[in-house]
C-alpha positions as CSV (number, residue, x, y, z in Angstrom):
1,X,49.9,17.5,4.1
2,X,47.2,19.2,2.0
3,X,45.8,22.8,3.2
4,X,42.7,24.6,2.2
5,X,42.7,28.3,1.7
6,X,41.2,31.1,-0.3
7,X,43.3,34.0,-2.2
8,X,40.8,36.3,-0.8
9,X,37.3,37.1,0.6
10,X,34.5,39.4,-0.4
11,X,34.5,42.7,1.5
12,X,31.1,44.0,1.6
13,X,29.6,41.7,4.1
14,X,26.8,39.5,4.0
15,X,24.2,42.5,3.7
16,X,26.5,45.1,2.2
17,X,27.3,46.4,5.7
18,X,30.6,47.9,4.5
19,X,28.8,50.0,1.7
20,X,26.1,51.4,4.3
21,X,29.0,52.0,7.0
22,X,31.1,54.0,4.5
23,X,28.5,56.0,3.1
24,X,27.0,56.8,6.5
25,X,30.7,58.2,7.2
26,X,30.6,60.3,3.9
27,X,27.3,61.6,5.0
28,X,28.4,62.5,8.2
29,X,25.9,59.9,10.2
30,X,28.8,57.9,11.8
31,X,32.3,59.3,13.4
32,X,35.8,58.1,12.2
33,X,35.9,56.0,15.5
34,X,32.6,54.5,14.6
35,X,33.7,53.8,11.0
36,X,36.7,52.0,12.1
37,X,35.3,49.8,14.5
38,X,32.6,49.0,12.2
39,X,35.1,48.0,9.7
40,X,36.9,45.7,12.3
41,X,33.7,44.0,12.9
42,X,33.3,43.3,9.3
43,X,36.8,41.9,8.8
44,X,36.4,39.7,12.0
45,X,33.0,38.4,10.8
46,X,34.7,37.5,7.6
47,X,37.7,35.7,9.2
48,X,35.2,33.7,11.5
49,X,33.4,32.6,8.4
50,X,36.4,31.5,6.6
51,X,37.2,29.4,9.7
52,X,33.9,28.1,10.1
53,X,34.2,26.7,6.6
54,X,37.2,24.7,7.5
55,X,39.8,26.6,5.9
56,X,43.1,26.5,7.4
57,X,44.3,30.1,6.8
58,X,42.4,33.3,6.7
59,X,43.6,36.1,4.7
60,X,44.3,39.6,5.9
61,X,45.1,42.5,3.6
62,X,42.3,41.7,0.9
63,X,39.7,43.7,3.0
64,X,39.4,47.5,1.9
65,X,37.3,50.4,2.6
66,X,37.4,51.5,-0.9
67,X,40.1,49.9,-3.3
68,X,43.0,47.6,-2.5
69,X,45.3,49.5,-5.1
70,X,44.5,52.7,-3.3
71,X,45.4,50.9,0.0
72,X,48.7,50.2,-1.3
73,X,49.3,53.6,-2.6
74,X,48.4,55.3,0.7
75,X,50.6,52.6,2.6
76,X,53.6,53.7,0.7
77,X,52.9,57.5,0.4
78,X,51.9,57.6,-3.0
79,X,49.8,60.8,-2.9
80,X,49.6,63.2,-6.1
81,X,51.1,66.6,-5.8
82,X,47.6,68.4,-5.8
83,X,46.7,66.3,-2.6
84,X,49.9,66.9,-1.0
85,X,49.3,70.7,-1.3
86,X,45.7,70.5,0.0
87,X,46.7,68.5,2.8
88,X,50.1,69.8,3.6
89,X,49.4,70.6,7.4
90,X,48.0,66.9,8.0
91,X,50.7,65.3,6.0
92,X,53.3,67.1,8.0
93,X,51.8,66.0,11.1
94,X,51.7,62.3,9.7
95,X,55.5,62.3,8.6
96,X,56.7,63.8,11.8
97,X,54.9,61.1,13.8
98,X,56.2,58.4,11.1
99,X,59.6,59.6,11.8
100,X,59.2,58.9,15.5
101,X,57.8,55.5,14.8
102,X,54.2,56.5,15.5
103,X,51.3,55.3,13.0
104,X,48.0,57.1,13.3
105,X,45.9,55.5,10.8
106,X,42.9,57.6,11.4
107,X,44.8,60.7,10.2
108,X,44.9,59.2,6.7
109,X,41.0,58.6,6.4
110,X,40.0,61.8,4.9
111,X,43.1,61.8,2.6
112,X,42.2,58.3,1.5
113,X,38.8,59.2,0.7
114,X,39.8,62.4,-1.0
115,X,42.0,60.4,-3.5
116,X,39.2,58.1,-4.3
117,X,36.3,60.4,-4.6
118,X,38.0,64.1,-5.3
119,X,37.2,67.1,-3.2
120,X,34.1,69.4,-4.1
121,X,34.4,73.2,-4.3
122,X,30.9,74.6,-5.2
123,X,31.9,78.1,-4.7
124,X,33.0,78.5,-8.2
125,X,30.4,76.0,-10.0
126,X,28.7,79.1,-11.9
127,X,31.8,80.8,-13.3
128,X,31.4,82.2,-16.5
129,X,33.5,80.9,-19.6
130,X,36.7,83.0,-19.9
131,X,38.3,81.1,-22.8
132,X,41.1,78.3,-23.1
133,X,42.8,78.5,-20.0
134,X,44.2,75.1,-18.9
135,X,42.1,73.8,-15.9
136,X,43.3,70.3,-16.4
137,X,46.4,70.4,-14.4
138,X,46.5,70.7,-10.3
139,X,43.6,72.3,-8.7
140,X,40.4,72.8,-10.9
141,X,37.6,75.2,-10.4
142,X,35.3,72.2,-9.5
143,X,37.5,70.9,-6.8
144,X,40.3,68.5,-6.8
145,X,39.9,65.6,-9.1
146,X,40.0,62.1,-7.9
147,X,42.5,59.5,-9.2
148,X,41.6,57.7,-12.2
149,X,39.7,54.5,-12.5
150,X,40.5,51.4,-14.4
151,X,39.1,47.8,-14.7
152,X,40.6,45.2,-12.8
153,X,42.0,43.2,-15.4
154,X,39.1,41.4,-17.3
155,X,36.6,42.0,-14.4
156,X,33.8,44.3,-13.4
157,X,35.7,45.5,-10.9
158,X,37.3,49.1,-11.0
159,X,40.6,50.0,-9.4
160,X,42.0,53.4,-8.9
161,X,45.0,54.5,-10.7
162,X,47.9,56.0,-8.3
163,X,50.1,58.7,-10.0
164,X,53.8,58.3,-9.8
165,X,56.5,60.4,-11.0
166,X,60.4,60.9,-10.5
167,X,59.6,62.9,-7.5
168,X,57.6,60.1,-5.9
169,X,58.9,59.8,-2.2
170,X,58.2,56.3,-1.3
171,X,58.1,55.5,2.3
172,X,56.0,53.2,4.8
173,X,53.6,55.5,6.3
174,X,50.6,53.3,7.0
175,X,50.7,50.0,9.0
176,X,47.0,49.0,8.7
177,X,48.1,45.5,7.1
178,X,50.3,44.9,10.1
179,X,47.5,46.0,12.4
180,X,45.0,43.8,10.7
181,X,47.4,40.8,11.0
182,X,47.8,41.3,14.6
183,X,44.0,41.7,15.0
184,X,43.4,38.3,13.3
185,X,46.4,36.8,15.4
186,X,44.8,38.1,18.5
187,X,41.4,36.5,17.7
188,X,43.0,33.1,17.3
189,X,43.3,33.0,13.7
190,X,46.0,31.3,11.4
191,X,46.5,34.4,9.1
192,X,48.3,34.8,5.7
193,X,49.0,38.5,4.8
194,X,47.9,39.4,1.3
195,X,49.7,42.3,-0.7
196,X,49.4,43.4,-4.4
197,X,52.9,42.6,-5.6
198,X,55.1,45.5,-7.0
199,X,54.9,44.7,-10.8
200,X,51.0,44.6,-10.7
201,X,50.9,47.8,-8.5
202,X,53.1,49.5,-11.2
203,X,50.7,48.2,-13.9
204,X,48.1,50.2,-12.5
205,X,50.0,53.3,-11.7
206,X,50.3,56.1,-14.1
207,X,53.7,57.7,-14.8
208,X,53.0,61.6,-14.9
209,X,56.1,62.9,-15.7
210,X,56.7,61.1,-19.1
211,X,55.2,61.6,-22.6
212,X,55.0,57.8,-23.0
213,X,52.9,56.8,-19.7
214,X,54.3,53.4,-19.5
215,X,57.9,54.2,-20.7
216,X,59.8,53.6,-17.5
217,X,57.2,53.2,-14.7
218,X,58.3,49.7,-13.8
219,X,61.8,50.8,-12.8
220,X,60.1,52.4,-9.9
221,X,60.3,48.7,-8.5
222,X,64.1,49.7,-7.6
223,X,62.6,52.1,-5.3
224,X,59.7,50.3,-4.1
225,X,62.0,47.5,-3.0
226,X,63.1,49.4,0.1
227,X,59.4,50.0,1.6
228,X,58.1,46.6,0.5
229,X,61.2,45.0,2.5
230,X,60.2,47.3,5.6
231,X,56.8,46.3,5.4
232,X,57.8,42.6,5.4
233,X,59.9,43.2,8.2
234,X,57.3,44.5,10.5
235,X,55.0,41.7,9.6
236,X,57.6,39.1,10.4
237,X,58.2,40.8,13.5
238,X,54.4,40.5,14.2
239,X,54.9,36.8,14.0
240,X,53.4,36.3,10.0
241,X,54.7,33.2,8.8
242,X,53.3,33.7,5.1
243,X,52.9,36.7,2.6
244,X,50.9,36.1,-0.7
245,X,52.2,38.6,-3.4
246,X,49.3,38.9,-6.0
247,X,50.8,39.3,-9.3
248,X,48.0,38.9,-11.6
249,X,49.9,41.0,-14.3
250,X,51.5,37.4,-15.1
251,X,48.4,36.4,-16.6
252,X,48.9,38.9,-19.3
253,X,51.3,39.5,-22.3
254,X,54.3,41.1,-20.6
255,X,57.2,42.4,-22.3
256,X,60.9,42.3,-21.6
257,X,60.8,45.3,-19.6
258,X,58.5,44.0,-17.2
259,X,60.1,40.7,-17.0
260,X,63.4,42.6,-16.2
261,X,62.0,44.4,-13.2
262,X,59.8,41.6,-11.9
263,X,63.0,39.3,-11.7
264,X,65.3,42.2,-10.2
265,X,62.7,42.9,-7.4
266,X,62.0,39.2,-6.4
267,X,65.6,38.4,-6.9
268,X,66.9,41.1,-4.8
269,X,64.1,41.3,-1.9
270,X,66.0,38.9,0.2
271,X,69.2,41.0,0.2
272,X,67.3,44.1,0.9
273,X,65.8,42.4,4.0
274,X,69.1,41.4,5.2
275,X,70.5,44.9,4.7
276,X,67.8,46.4,6.6
277,X,68.2,44.1,9.4
278,X,71.8,44.8,9.6
279,X,71.2,48.3,10.0
280,X,68.9,47.5,12.9
281,X,71.7,45.7,14.4
282,X,70.8,42.1,13.3
283,X,73.7,40.2,12.1
284,X,73.2,36.7,10.5
285,X,69.6,37.3,9.9
286,X,67.8,34.5,8.6
287,X,64.5,35.1,6.9
288,X,61.6,33.1,8.5
289,X,58.6,34.4,6.8
290,X,58.0,32.9,3.4
291,X,56.4,34.0,0.1
292,X,53.7,32.8,-2.2
293,X,53.5,34.0,-5.5
294,X,50.0,34.3,-6.5
295,X,49.1,34.5,-10.3
296,X,45.4,34.5,-11.3
297,X,42.9,35.2,-14.1
298,X,45.0,33.1,-16.6
299,X,48.3,31.1,-16.7
300,X,51.8,31.9,-16.4
301,X,52.7,31.1,-19.9
302,X,56.2,31.9,-20.7
303,X,56.9,33.5,-17.4
304,X,56.6,30.3,-15.7
305,X,60.1,29.1,-16.2
306,X,61.5,32.4,-14.9
307,X,59.2,32.6,-11.9
308,X,60.2,29.2,-10.7
309,X,63.9,30.4,-10.7
310,X,63.0,33.0,-8.2
311,X,63.3,32.5,-4.5
312,X,59.5,31.9,-3.7
313,X,58.5,29.5,-1.1
314,X,55.3,28.5,-3.0
315,X,53.2,29.4,-6.3
316,X,49.7,29.5,-6.7
317,X,48.1,28.4,-10.1
318,X,44.9,29.3,-11.5
319,X,43.6,25.9,-12.8
320,X,40.3,27.2,-14.0
321,X,41.4,30.0,-16.2
322,X,45.1,28.9,-16.5
323,X,44.8,25.3,-17.4
324,X,47.6,25.5,-19.7
325,X,50.0,25.6,-16.5
326,X,48.7,22.0,-15.6
327,X,50.9,19.6,-17.0
328,X,52.9,16.4,-15.7
329,X,56.2,17.9,-16.3
330,X,55.2,20.9,-14.0
331,X,54.6,18.4,-11.2
332,X,57.4,16.2,-12.1
333,X,59.9,19.0,-12.0
334,X,58.4,21.1,-9.3
335,X,60.5,21.4,-6.1
336,X,59.6,19.3,-3.1
337,X,60.5,21.9,-0.8
338,X,58.0,24.6,-2.2
339,X,54.5,24.8,-1.5
340,X,52.1,24.5,-4.4
341,X,48.8,26.2,-4.4
342,X,46.2,24.9,-6.7
343,X,43.0,27.2,-7.6
344,X,40.4,24.6,-8.4
345,X,37.2,26.4,-7.6
346,X,36.0,29.2,-9.9
347,X,36.0,32.3,-7.5
348,X,34.4,34.3,-10.4
349,X,31.2,32.3,-11.1
350,X,28.6,30.9,-8.7
351,X,28.4,27.3,-10.1
352,X,28.7,24.4,-7.5
353,X,32.1,23.0,-7.9
354,X,32.8,19.7,-9.6
355,X,34.5,17.6,-6.9
356,X,35.2,14.8,-9.2
357,X,37.0,17.3,-11.5
358,X,38.7,18.8,-8.8
359,X,40.1,15.5,-7.4
360,X,41.3,14.7,-10.8
361,X,43.3,17.9,-10.8
362,X,44.6,17.4,-7.1
363,X,45.9,14.0,-8.5
364,X,47.8,15.7,-10.9
365,X,46.5,12.9,-13.3
366,X,45.2,15.5,-15.9
367,X,47.0,17.1,-18.8
368,X,45.5,20.0,-20.6
369,X,41.9,20.2,-20.4
370,X,40.5,22.0,-23.8
371,X,37.9,24.7,-23.3
372,X,34.4,24.0,-24.6
373,X,34.6,24.5,-28.3
374,X,31.4,25.5,-30.3
375,X,31.8,28.9,-31.8
376,X,32.1,27.5,-35.3
377,X,28.6,27.4,-36.8
378,X,27.4,30.5,-35.0
379,X,26.0,33.5,-37.1
380,X,28.4,35.5,-35.4
381,X,31.3,33.9,-37.2
382,X,29.7,34.7,-40.5
383,X,30.6,38.3,-41.1
384,X,29.1,38.4,-44.6
385,X,25.6,37.5,-43.1
386,X,23.1,40.4,-44.1
387,X,21.9,40.3,-40.6
388,X,25.2,41.5,-39.2
389,X,25.5,44.6,-41.5
390,X,23.6,47.8,-42.4
391,X,22.8,48.3,-46.1
392,X,24.6,51.8,-46.0
393,X,28.1,52.9,-44.6
394,X,28.3,55.5,-41.8
395,X,28.8,58.5,-44.0
396,X,25.7,57.9,-46.2
397,X,23.7,57.0,-43.1
398,X,25.0,60.4,-41.6
399,X,23.5,62.4,-44.7
400,X,20.2,60.8,-44.3
401,X,20.0,61.2,-40.3
402,X,21.1,64.9,-40.6
403,X,18.2,65.7,-42.8
404,X,15.8,64.0,-40.5
405,X,16.8,64.9,-37.0
406,X,18.3,68.5,-37.8
407,X,20.3,68.5,-34.7
408,X,22.7,71.7,-34.0
409,X,26.3,71.5,-33.6
410,X,27.6,70.0,-30.5
411,X,24.4,68.2,-29.6
412,X,23.8,67.8,-25.9
413,X,22.6,64.4,-24.4
414,X,23.1,62.1,-21.2
415,X,24.3,58.6,-21.3
416,X,21.0,57.3,-19.9
417,X,20.1,56.9,-16.2
418,X,19.1,59.7,-13.9
419,X,19.4,59.5,-10.0
420,X,17.7,56.9,-8.1
421,X,16.7,58.8,-5.2
422,X,15.9,57.5,-1.8
423,X,12.3,57.9,-2.6
424,X,12.5,55.6,-5.6
425,X,14.4,53.1,-3.7
426,X,11.6,53.1,-0.9
427,X,8.9,52.5,-3.5
428,X,11.0,49.6,-5.1
429,X,11.4,48.2,-1.7
430,X,7.9,48.5,-0.8
431,X,6.7,46.8,-4.2
432,X,9.4,44.0,-3.5
433,X,7.8,43.4,-0.3
434,X,4.4,43.4,-1.6
435,X,3.6,46.6,0.6
436,X,2.0,48.4,-2.6
437,X,0.6,46.9,-5.6
438,X,2.3,46.9,-9.2
439,X,-0.1,49.5,-10.3
440,X,0.9,52.0,-7.6
441,X,4.7,51.3,-8.3
442,X,4.0,51.7,-11.9
443,X,2.4,54.8,-11.2
444,X,4.9,56.5,-9.4
445,X,7.7,55.3,-12.0
446,X,5.7,57.0,-14.6
447,X,5.3,60.1,-12.9
448,X,9.0,60.0,-12.2
449,X,9.6,59.5,-16.0
450,X,7.3,62.4,-17.0
451,X,9.1,64.7,-14.5
452,X,12.5,63.6,-16.0
453,X,11.5,64.5,-19.5
454,X,10.1,68.1,-18.2
455,X,13.5,68.4,-16.5
456,X,15.5,68.0,-19.6
457,X,13.2,70.1,-21.5
458,X,13.6,72.6,-18.9
459,X,17.5,72.4,-19.2
460,X,17.3,72.4,-22.8
461,X,19.0,69.3,-23.7
462,X,19.1,68.2,-27.4
463,X,18.5,64.5,-27.3
464,X,16.3,63.2,-24.2
465,X,16.8,60.0,-22.1
466,X,13.7,58.5,-20.0
467,X,15.9,58.2,-16.8
468,X,15.7,54.4,-16.5
469,X,13.7,54.8,-13.1
470,X,12.1,51.1,-13.5
471,X,15.7,49.8,-13.7
472,X,17.7,48.8,-10.4
473,X,20.7,47.9,-12.5
474,X,21.3,48.0,-16.3
475,X,22.1,44.2,-16.5
476,X,19.9,42.8,-13.8
477,X,16.9,44.8,-15.4
478,X,17.3,42.6,-18.6
479,X,17.9,39.5,-16.6
480,X,14.5,39.8,-15.1
481,X,12.9,40.3,-18.3
482,X,14.5,37.2,-20.4
483,X,14.2,33.6,-20.1
484,X,17.2,31.8,-19.2
485,X,18.2,34.0,-16.4
486,X,17.6,34.2,-12.7
487,X,18.3,36.9,-10.1
488,X,19.2,37.0,-6.6
489,X,17.9,38.9,-3.4
490,X,21.3,39.5,-2.0
491,X,24.0,38.4,-4.3
492,X,25.9,41.7,-4.1
493,X,29.3,42.2,-5.8
494,X,31.6,45.1,-5.3
495,X,32.0,47.3,-8.6
496,X,34.0,50.2,-7.3
497,X,34.2,51.9,-3.9
498,X,30.9,51.5,-2.2
499,X,28.8,50.7,-5.2
500,X,27.8,47.2,-5.4
501,X,25.9,45.4,-8.2
502,X,23.8,42.1,-8.4
503,X,24.9,40.2,-11.3
504,X,22.0,38.0,-12.8
505,X,22.6,34.2,-13.4
506,X,22.4,32.9,-17.2
507,X,21.4,29.1,-16.6
508,X,19.7,28.2,-19.8
509,X,19.0,29.4,-23.4
510,X,18.0,33.0,-23.5
511,X,15.1,34.8,-25.2
512,X,12.7,37.7,-25.2
513,X,9.2,36.8,-24.5
514,X,7.8,40.2,-24.4
515,X,9.0,43.8,-24.9
516,X,11.2,45.0,-22.1
517,X,11.6,48.8,-22.6
518,X,9.0,49.7,-25.2
519,X,6.1,50.9,-23.0
520,X,8.0,53.1,-20.9
521,X,10.2,54.4,-23.8
522,X,7.2,55.2,-26.0
523,X,5.5,57.0,-22.9
524,X,8.4,59.2,-22.6
525,X,8.5,60.0,-26.3
526,X,4.7,60.7,-26.2
527,X,5.2,62.9,-23.3
528,X,8.2,64.8,-24.8
529,X,6.3,65.7,-27.9
530,X,3.2,66.5,-25.9
531,X,5.1,69.0,-23.5
532,X,7.1,70.7,-25.9
533,X,4.7,70.5,-28.8
534,X,7.8,69.7,-30.9
535,X,8.1,66.5,-33.0
536,X,11.5,67.1,-33.4
537,X,12.2,66.3,-29.8
538,X,13.8,62.8,-29.6
539,X,14.1,60.4,-26.6
540,X,16.7,57.6,-27.0
541,X,15.8,54.1,-26.7
542,X,18.2,52.6,-23.9
543,X,19.4,49.0,-24.0
544,X,22.2,47.0,-22.7
545,X,24.3,45.2,-25.4
546,X,25.0,41.2,-25.3
547,X,28.6,41.4,-24.4
548,X,28.2,43.5,-21.2
549,X,25.4,41.5,-20.2
550,X,27.6,38.4,-20.5
551,X,30.4,40.2,-18.7
552,X,28.4,41.7,-15.8
553,X,26.3,38.2,-15.1
554,X,27.4,34.7,-14.0
555,X,27.1,32.7,-17.2
556,X,26.6,29.2,-17.7
557,X,29.6,27.0,-18.5
558,X,28.2,24.2,-20.4
559,X,28.2,25.8,-23.8
560,X,30.6,28.3,-25.5
561,X,30.1,31.9,-24.5
562,X,29.5,33.1,-28.0
563,X,26.5,30.8,-28.0
564,X,24.9,33.0,-25.0
565,X,26.1,35.9,-26.8
566,X,24.1,35.1,-30.0
567,X,20.9,34.4,-28.1
568,X,21.2,37.5,-26.1
569,X,21.9,39.4,-29.3
570,X,18.5,38.2,-31.0
571,X,16.6,38.9,-28.0
572,X,17.9,42.6,-28.0
573,X,17.6,42.7,-31.7
574,X,13.8,42.2,-31.2
575,X,13.5,44.9,-28.8
576,X,15.4,47.4,-30.9
577,X,12.9,46.6,-33.9
578,X,10.1,47.0,-31.7
579,X,11.3,50.3,-30.5
580,X,11.8,51.7,-34.0
581,X,8.5,50.4,-35.1
582,X,7.1,52.8,-32.5
583,X,8.7,55.7,-33.6
584,X,12.0,55.7,-31.4
585,X,14.3,57.0,-34.0
586,X,17.4,56.9,-31.8
587,X,18.6,53.9,-29.9
588,X,21.6,53.4,-27.6
589,X,22.8,49.8,-27.0
590,X,25.5,50.3,-24.5
591,X,28.7,48.1,-24.3
592,X,30.7,49.4,-21.5
593,X,32.4,46.0,-20.9
594,X,33.4,45.1,-24.4
595,X,37.0,45.9,-23.7
596,X,36.8,44.2,-20.3
597,X,35.8,40.9,-21.9
598,X,39.1,41.0,-24.1
599,X,41.4,38.0,-23.0
600,X,44.4,38.7,-21.4
601,X,46.5,36.9,-23.8
602,X,46.8,38.2,-27.4
603,X,46.7,34.7,-28.8
604,X,43.1,34.6,-27.9
605,X,42.0,38.2,-29.1
606,X,40.7,37.4,-32.5
607,X,38.2,34.8,-31.6
608,X,36.6,37.0,-28.7
609,X,36.5,40.3,-31.2
610,X,34.8,38.3,-33.9
611,X,31.7,37.4,-31.8
612,X,31.8,40.2,-29.4
613,X,31.5,42.7,-32.4
614,X,29.2,40.6,-34.3
615,X,26.9,40.4,-31.2
616,X,26.5,44.0,-31.4
617,X,26.0,43.9,-35.0
618,X,23.4,41.5,-34.6
619,X,21.8,43.3,-32.1
620,X,21.4,46.6,-34.0
621,X,21.8,46.2,-37.7
622,X,18.2,45.3,-38.5
623,X,17.1,48.8,-38.3
624,X,16.4,51.3,-41.2
625,X,19.5,53.4,-42.3
626,X,17.5,56.6,-40.8
627,X,17.5,55.4,-37.4
628,X,20.6,56.4,-35.2
629,X,22.2,53.8,-33.4
630,X,24.3,55.0,-30.3
631,X,26.7,53.1,-27.9
632,X,28.6,53.9,-24.7
633,X,31.7,52.5,-23.5
634,X,33.8,53.4,-20.4
635,X,37.1,52.7,-18.5
636,X,38.9,51.5,-21.5
637,X,42.0,52.2,-23.6
638,X,40.0,53.1,-26.9
639,X,43.1,53.6,-28.8
640,X,44.0,49.8,-28.1
641,X,40.6,48.7,-29.3
642,X,40.0,51.2,-32.2
643,X,39.7,48.6,-35.0
644,X,37.1,46.7,-32.7
645,X,35.1,50.0,-32.3
646,X,35.3,50.7,-36.0
647,X,33.9,47.3,-36.8
648,X,30.9,47.7,-34.5
649,X,29.5,50.6,-37.2
650,X,27.7,52.6,-34.8
651,X,26.6,56.0,-35.7
652,X,27.5,57.7,-32.2
653,X,30.0,56.5,-29.6
654,X,29.6,58.1,-26.3
655,X,33.1,57.3,-24.0
656,X,34.2,57.8,-20.8
657,X,37.1,60.6,-20.8
658,X,37.6,62.6,-17.9
659,X,38.0,59.8,-15.5
660,X,40.8,58.6,-17.7
661,X,42.6,62.0,-17.7
662,X,41.4,63.0,-20.9
663,X,43.2,60.7,-23.0
664,X,41.3,61.4,-26.2
665,X,42.1,65.1,-26.0
666,X,45.5,65.0,-27.5
667,X,46.0,66.4,-31.0
668,X,48.3,63.2,-32.0
669,X,45.4,61.0,-30.7
670,X,45.2,57.8,-33.0
671,X,41.6,57.8,-32.2
672,X,40.6,61.1,-33.4
673,X,42.6,60.6,-36.5
674,X,41.0,57.1,-37.4
675,X,37.5,57.5,-36.0
676,X,35.1,59.4,-38.2
677,X,31.6,58.7,-36.8
678,X,29.8,60.6,-34.3
679,X,32.0,60.7,-31.0
680,X,30.9,61.9,-27.6
681,X,33.9,61.9,-25.1
682,X,32.5,62.5,-21.4
683,X,33.0,66.0,-20.7
684,X,33.0,65.6,-16.9
685,X,33.1,62.8,-14.2
686,X,29.8,61.6,-13.0
687,X,31.3,59.5,-10.2
688,X,32.6,62.4,-8.4
689,X,30.4,64.7,-6.4
690,X,32.4,67.8,-7.8
691,X,30.4,69.9,-9.9
692,X,32.2,70.9,-13.0
693,X,32.6,74.6,-13.7
694,X,31.6,76.3,-17.0
695,X,35.3,77.3,-17.5
696,X,36.4,73.6,-16.9
697,X,33.9,72.4,-19.4
698,X,34.8,75.0,-21.8
699,X,38.5,74.2,-21.6
700,X,37.8,70.3,-22.3
701,X,35.2,71.2,-25.1
702,X,37.4,73.7,-26.9
703,X,40.2,71.1,-26.9
704,X,38.0,68.4,-28.2
705,X,37.3,70.6,-31.0
706,X,40.9,70.8,-31.9
707,X,40.9,67.2,-32.2
708,X,37.4,66.0,-33.7
709,X,35.5,67.5,-36.4
710,X,32.9,69.7,-35.1
711,X,30.1,68.1,-36.9
712,X,30.9,64.9,-35.4
713,X,31.5,66.0,-32.0
714,X,28.6,65.3,-29.0
715,X,28.4,66.8,-25.7
716,X,27.8,64.4,-22.7
717,X,28.9,63.3,-19.4
718,X,31.1,60.6,-18.6
719,X,28.5,58.0,-17.8
720,X,25.0,57.5,-16.3
721,X,23.7,60.0,-13.5
722,X,22.3,57.2,-11.4
723,X,24.6,57.6,-8.5
724,X,24.6,61.3,-8.1
725,X,21.8,63.6,-6.2
726,X,19.3,65.5,-8.4
727,X,20.8,68.8,-7.2
728,X,24.4,67.8,-8.6
729,X,22.9,66.4,-12.1
730,X,21.0,69.7,-12.2
731,X,23.9,72.1,-11.9
732,X,26.3,69.9,-13.9
733,X,24.0,69.5,-17.1
734,X,23.1,73.2,-16.8
735,X,26.9,74.2,-17.0
736,X,27.6,71.7,-19.7
737,X,24.6,72.7,-22.0
738,X,25.3,76.5,-21.5
739,X,29.1,75.8,-22.5
740,X,27.7,74.0,-25.6
741,X,25.5,76.8,-26.6
742,X,28.2,79.3,-26.1
743,X,30.7,77.3,-28.2
744,X,28.2,76.8,-31.0
745,X,28.1,80.5,-31.5
746,X,31.7,80.6,-32.1
747,X,32.5,77.9,-34.3
């Protein structure tokens, strides 16, 4: 018998109901009971939709108020010490109730969001600098820092990074998954529970008590097996027949250490269930609940033979991105008493499914389907092409640029965007609905841009930006201004927490038909000169690079992706040259997604690196040597992609740093030792409402000066200021600029 199902379902709702609900709770506009009941309605609506589509199973456990990795951490009591201390009274009550088998999910809610967003303490935001006291551990002057974020494999979704240590006290303290299953069952649904598997969960965890973060974190699988078993028993008692263990880590290159603990956990979980049942007085326990191993984002590769030996009752195969798993031998040797789940629809794209191809796969009459190949012949393969290279190396360009720009040591800048206020969103909606004219909308945008320039001049920032008020999204904006793209009105996709984006759709050849950013950037530059009466004030041109546009779009699948990258790169190149021709001497081409696009298997890395790097260089290498090219990256292991970054040959690289626990602030950092161009590690986290104190910024900047050359270091936030309030941005930038000026006088 063939059944139909999905591995998971979108969380946000058809009109971003979850985003609006959660943000209303954060702003005090809805109560906790209203948040809980509202979330239940969104989940129930999703289950009804799955059922109405004819699916045989609905999924529970794929919904989350913020992040599924955070949900797993909270469920198993993975709470960092700084939050344990802050919420000691609340946790003592929770643990006492759990000991008596009482689980009140509402008591976790504020702790849950605190881990996701941090805790603000504005009383100390104006502290004076007092030197290099370490502010990076435990409580910070700006409050309690949130958990780090990390890209969810090679997607644009950001997961949180739980913190574990040898002191971690794993226990089942939250039964949200069980309650969701019981709710679905009560509503008459045939439900399958979904949970992040232990190895993938540990992959996203950070080991806090080891010099080498990844040294032994997978050994925690031996501790987690008890709490997973307790959860499984509770699900089984609730009537759950299937649990889907999500282990997409199996699509990556995993070493023997990871394989060892993967095998240990799943080989011993049945025994742990039996032992726990014995402790409950159950003899001759026979497990009724079944396990489905779900791997996606790629193939199992060499882990498949090991996985097939483990006591799973079924296996899921991604036959879109993991076609190597599809072979006659697999079906010939597959045990007939095990379920086989075939992923035949691309859940990461929007293109209508090819029913004929799906039927072929289902008939198992297909061997390996080769990927569309067409990268050869592209300019992105010809690294010697003069269009891909600037005529002088970085050090020679730096001398020219230093003479022209005359920037101070530790120059300050921001990443690009300024707050998208309620007033701005209102004007945008009115324009889209036809309630105001284009002239009225443009008048407002230019007024906001002028105010942004004045604001930055008042702050004393060294290199300005225009604020990007005309852009709803850094990718969607360019999709609306190039051929070959279309956009949607309501195609929202979750990026992190309550933040959503609307990826554009690339359906045909891409080209630039008119300047996209020139007019407003030139307006901002002219205003900066006019207001300051100083021609040395520069406004950066702000563009998005080809790889990020691709990664954050739904891309056509009838040509090799490098062809799309080449077309976008030519369009961006034209824009860069127009900006330069019109007096914009510093141009930033952002590539925050360049690491995200790296294939999960190392055997596929080099082809990607070639077209990705050369796509950026094609975009930026046509300028004069005097023109300064910036780029920005975030949520990446920069040491891992250092060779790729160096090949991009940018003049200044600004990077996310504080949300990744200051990985670049180590005196033995490979990145600092081997990267010699301009560098701006993010000095504070813009994704948190916490205002960084001067002391905190001073500590970080002083630490960076021990690692990087003083004449290479830039001072900037982690990312754009789009999601913060104007007050938060103003206070944060004031503190950042004040510290930069103070340290300049000391170095």
